[in-house]
C-alpha positions as CSV (number, residue, x, y, z in Angstrom):
1,M,-174.0,-12.5,16.7
2,G,-171.2,-14.5,14.6
3,R,-169.3,-17.1,15.4
4,G,-165.6,-16.9,16.3
5,K,-162.4,-18.2,14.9
6,V,-161.4,-21.5,16.2
7,E,-158.0,-21.9,16.7
8,M,-156.9,-25.3,14.3
9,R,-154.9,-27.1,17.0
10,R,-155.7,-30.6,19.2
11,I,-158.8,-30.3,21.7
12,E,-156.9,-31.1,25.0
13,N,-160.2,-32.1,26.7
14,K,-161.6,-35.3,25.8
15,I,-165.1,-34.7,25.8
16,S,-164.6,-31.7,23.7
17,R,-163.0,-33.2,21.3
18,Q,-165.4,-35.9,20.7
19,V,-168.4,-33.9,20.5
20,T,-166.3,-31.8,17.9
21,F,-165.6,-35.1,16.2
22,A,-169.2,-35.5,15.6
23,K,-170.2,-32.5,14.6
24,R,-167.1,-32.3,11.8
25,R,-167.8,-35.9,10.8
26,N,-171.6,-35.3,9.7
27,G,-170.8,-32.4,8.6
28,L,-168.0,-33.9,6.2
29,L,-170.2,-36.3,5.5
30,K,-173.1,-34.1,4.4
31,K,-170.9,-32.5,1.9
32,A,-169.3,-35.4,0.4
33,Y,-173.4,-36.2,-0.4
34,E,-174.0,-33.1,-1.9
35,L,-170.9,-33.1,-3.7
36,S,-171.9,-36.4,-5.6
37,L,-175.4,-35.5,-5.8
38,L,-174.8,-31.6,-7.4
39,C,-172.2,-32.2,-9.6
40,D,-172.5,-35.9,-10.5
41,A,-169.5,-36.8,-8.7
42,E,-167.8,-40.0,-7.6
43,V,-167.0,-39.9,-4.2
44,A,-165.4,-42.0,-1.6
45,L,-165.1,-40.5,2.3
46,I,-163.8,-42.9,4.4
47,I,-163.2,-41.9,8.4
48,F,-161.1,-43.8,11.0
49,S,-162.4,-42.4,14.4
50,G,-159.2,-41.9,17.4
51,R,-161.0,-45.4,19.0
52,G,-160.6,-47.1,15.5
53,R,-164.3,-46.9,14.2
54,L,-164.8,-46.6,11.0
55,F,-167.0,-44.3,8.5
56,E,-167.5,-44.2,5.2
57,F,-169.3,-42.9,2.5
58,S,-169.6,-43.6,-1.4
59,S,-171.3,-42.3,-4.4
60,S,-171.4,-45.5,-6.0
61,S,-172.9,-48.5,-5.1
62,C,-169.9,-50.5,-3.8
63,M,-166.8,-48.4,-2.1
64,Y,-164.9,-51.1,-3.7
65,K,-165.3,-50.2,-7.0
66,T,-164.5,-46.6,-6.3
67,L,-161.1,-48.1,-4.9
68,E,-160.6,-50.4,-7.9
69,R,-160.8,-47.1,-9.8
70,Y,-158.7,-45.1,-7.7
71,R,-155.6,-48.1,-7.7
72,T,-156.0,-47.9,-11.9
73,C,-155.5,-44.6,-11.9
74,N,-153.4,-44.6,-9.8
75,S,-150.9,-46.8,-11.3
76,N,-151.7,-45.1,-15.1
77,S,-149.8,-42.3,-13.8
78,Q,-146.6,-43.5,-12.6
79,E,-146.5,-45.7,-15.5
80,A,-147.0,-42.8,-17.4
81,T,-144.5,-40.5,-15.6
82,P,-141.7,-43.1,-16.0
83,Q,-142.4,-42.9,-20.3
84,V,-142.0,-39.4,-20.0
85,E,-139.3,-39.3,-18.1
86,N,-138.0,-41.6,-20.8
87,E,-138.6,-39.7,-23.3
88,I,-136.8,-36.4,-22.4
89,N,-133.7,-38.5,-21.5
90,Y,-133.5,-39.6,-24.6
91,Q,-134.4,-36.3,-26.6
92,E,-131.3,-35.0,-24.5
93,Y,-129.0,-38.1,-25.7
94,L,-129.9,-37.1,-28.9
95,K,-128.8,-33.9,-28.8
96,L,-125.5,-34.3,-26.7
97,K,-125.0,-37.2,-29.7
98,T,-125.1,-34.6,-32.3
99,R,-123.2,-31.8,-30.6
100,V,-120.1,-34.9,-30.0
101,E,-120.3,-35.9,-33.4
102,F,-120.2,-32.2,-34.6
103,L,-117.4,-31.7,-32.3
104,Q,-115.4,-34.7,-33.5
105,S,-115.7,-33.6,-37.6
106,S,-114.5,-30.2,-36.6
107,Q,-111.4,-31.7,-34.6
108,R,-110.6,-33.8,-37.9
109,N,-111.2,-31.0,-40.5
110,I,-109.0,-29.2,-38.0
111,L,-106.1,-31.7,-38.6
112,G,-106.6,-31.4,-41.9
113,E,-108.7,-34.7,-42.3
114,D,-112.4,-35.0,-43.7
115,L,-111.7,-32.2,-46.4
116,G,-113.3,-33.6,-49.3
117,P,-116.9,-32.9,-48.4
118,L,-116.2,-29.3,-47.5
119,S,-117.4,-26.6,-49.5
120,M,-114.8,-23.0,-50.3
121,K,-116.3,-21.0,-47.5
122,E,-116.3,-24.0,-45.0
123,L,-112.4,-24.1,-46.0
124,D,-112.0,-20.4,-45.7
125,Q,-113.9,-20.7,-42.2
126,I,-111.3,-23.2,-41.2
127,E,-108.3,-21.5,-42.1
128,N,-109.4,-18.5,-40.1
129,Q,-109.7,-20.2,-37.3
130,I,-106.9,-22.4,-37.4
131,D,-105.1,-18.2,-37.9
132,A,-106.7,-17.3,-35.1
133,S,-106.0,-20.0,-32.6
134,L,-102.4,-19.8,-34.1
135,Q,-102.2,-16.1,-33.1
136,H,-103.5,-17.1,-29.5
137,I,-101.1,-19.4,-28.8
138,R,-98.4,-17.3,-30.2
139,S,-99.3,-14.1,-27.8
140,K,-99.7,-16.9,-24.9
141,K,-96.4,-18.2,-25.7
142,N,-94.8,-14.8,-26.1
143,Q,-96.5,-13.6,-22.4
144,V,-95.0,-16.7,-21.1
145,L,-91.7,-16.4,-22.0
146,L,-91.6,-12.5,-21.2
147,D,-92.8,-13.3,-17.7
148,Q,-90.2,-15.9,-17.1
149,L,-87.5,-13.1,-18.6
150,F,-88.8,-10.4,-16.1
151,E,-88.3,-13.3,-13.5
152,L,-84.5,-13.9,-14.8
153,K,-83.7,-10.4,-14.6
154,S,-85.1,-9.9,-10.8
155,K,-82.9,-12.6,-9.8
156,E,-79.9,-11.7,-11.6
157,Q,-80.2,-8.4,-9.9
158,E,-80.7,-10.1,-7.0
159,L,-77.7,-12.0,-7.3
160,Q,-75.8,-8.8,-8.2
161,D,-77.0,-7.1,-5.2
162,E,-75.8,-10.0,-2.7
163,N,-72.5,-10.1,-4.6
164,K,-71.8,-6.2,-4.4
165,D,-72.8,-6.9,-0.1
166,L,-70.3,-9.9,0.1
167,R,-67.8,-8.1,-1.9
168,K,-67.9,-4.6,0.6
169,K,-68.1,-7.0,3.7
170,L,-65.1,-8.8,2.5
171,Q,-63.1,-5.2,1.9
172,D,-64.3,-3.9,5.3
173,T,-62.8,-7.3,6.3
174,T,-59.5,-6.7,4.7
175,T,-59.3,-3.2,5.9
176,T,-59.6,-4.0,9.9
177,S,-57.3,-7.4,9.6
178,C,-54.5,-5.1,7.6
179,G,-55.0,-2.2,10.0
180,E,-54.5,-4.6,12.9
181,N,-51.5,-6.7,11.4
182,A,-49.6,-3.3,10.9
183,V,-50.6,-2.0,14.7
184,H,-49.1,-5.2,15.4
185,M,-46.0,-4.8,13.9
186,S,-45.2,-1.3,14.9
187,W,-45.8,-2.2,18.3
188,Q,-43.3,-5.2,17.5
189,D,-40.9,-3.1,15.9
190,G,-41.2,-0.4,18.6
191,G,-40.4,-2.8,21.2
192,Q,-37.3,-4.2,19.2
193,S,-35.9,-1.0,18.5
194,S,-36.5,0.2,21.9
195,S,-34.7,-3.3,23.4
196,R,-31.8,-2.6,21.0
197,R,-31.8,1.1,22.0
198,H,-31.2,-0.4,26.1
199,A,-28.8,-2.4,25.1
200,T,-26.5,-0.3,23.0
201,E,-27.1,3.1,24.6
202,P,-26.8,4.8,28.0
203,Y,-29.5,5.7,30.3
204,P,-30.5,9.3,29.5
205,G,-28.5,11.7,31.5
206,V,-25.2,9.5,31.5
207,L,-22.2,10.5,29.5
208,Q,-20.4,8.1,27.1
209,H,-16.9,8.1,26.7
210,P,-14.8,6.7,24.5
211,E,-11.8,5.2,25.3
212,H,-9.6,5.8,22.9
213,D,-10.9,8.9,21.9
214,T,-7.8,11.5,23.4
215,S,-9.1,14.5,22.6
216,M,-11.8,14.2,25.4
217,Q,-9.2,14.2,28.5
218,I,-10.2,16.9,30.8
219,G,-7.4,19.2,31.5
220,Y,-4.9,18.8,28.9
221,P,-4.7,20.2,25.2
222,Q,-4.8,18.5,21.8
223,A,-1.2,19.7,21.0
224,Y,0.7,18.6,24.6
225,M,-1.5,15.2,23.9
226,D,0.3,14.7,20.3
227,Q,4.0,15.8,21.8
228,L,3.8,13.0,24.5
229,N,2.7,10.1,22.1
230,N,5.4,11.3,20.0
231,R,8.2,11.2,22.4
232,D,7.1,7.9,23.9
233,H,7.3,5.9,20.3
234,M,10.8,7.5,20.1
235,A,11.6,6.3,23.6
236,S,10.5,2.9,22.8
237,Q,12.8,2.6,19.8
238,R,15.4,3.5,21.8
239,P,17.9,0.5,23.0
240,G,17.0,0.4,27.0
241,G,14.5,2.9,26.4
242,H,11.1,2.8,28.4
243,P,7.6,4.1,26.9
244,G,7.0,7.1,28.3
245,S,10.5,7.7,30.1
246,S,12.6,10.8,29.0
247,A,15.0,13.2,30.6
248,G,12.8,16.3,30.7
249,W,10.4,14.1,32.5
250,I,12.2,12.6,35.6
């Protein structure tokens, strides 16, 4: 019957922990010895128990010799690592430096400087590059101008719409004001004419009789009134005559 799987965690029971430590320590020392003997390897093993006790194993005659060898190898590896990193950084620096020099030279060539060492093919390439750049710049410039023109037209349309609205509001206000003034003037004219009519005309239903219109005398014909006026006039011209007196009218 095989041994069950052991859970890898700290053993809480103190006695069981000490027993397990002793067993596994002896097994580890045995494995280190077998490894050094079978494989001709230099093995150094250091163990500290929970109480601080030291247990060690060294395949060489002296543990310090193995530790010194370990320290030397560790220092060489730490020194080798920065050297490799420095070499990589230097190579990257050279690449970047070459790239910067190439870009600076290309910039001078585009500006028309240092063209002497260039061949005809290189000059054609620079010319084509400049033409492409100019075309791209002109295209971008036209696009910006079109955008600005569209924006200005939009603003113009908005202003025109606002102007139309303001004109409409002004016309409505003017029309309303004129109507109110006309109504007010009509009321004033109506009141004044009514006042004048009441001052000059009698009340409805009352007849007006002129003072000097003898033709409107009730009961006397017009011919009789004319004859009476003539007699009065003739009597007033006679000496001692009085208007209205006559021989036939005593």
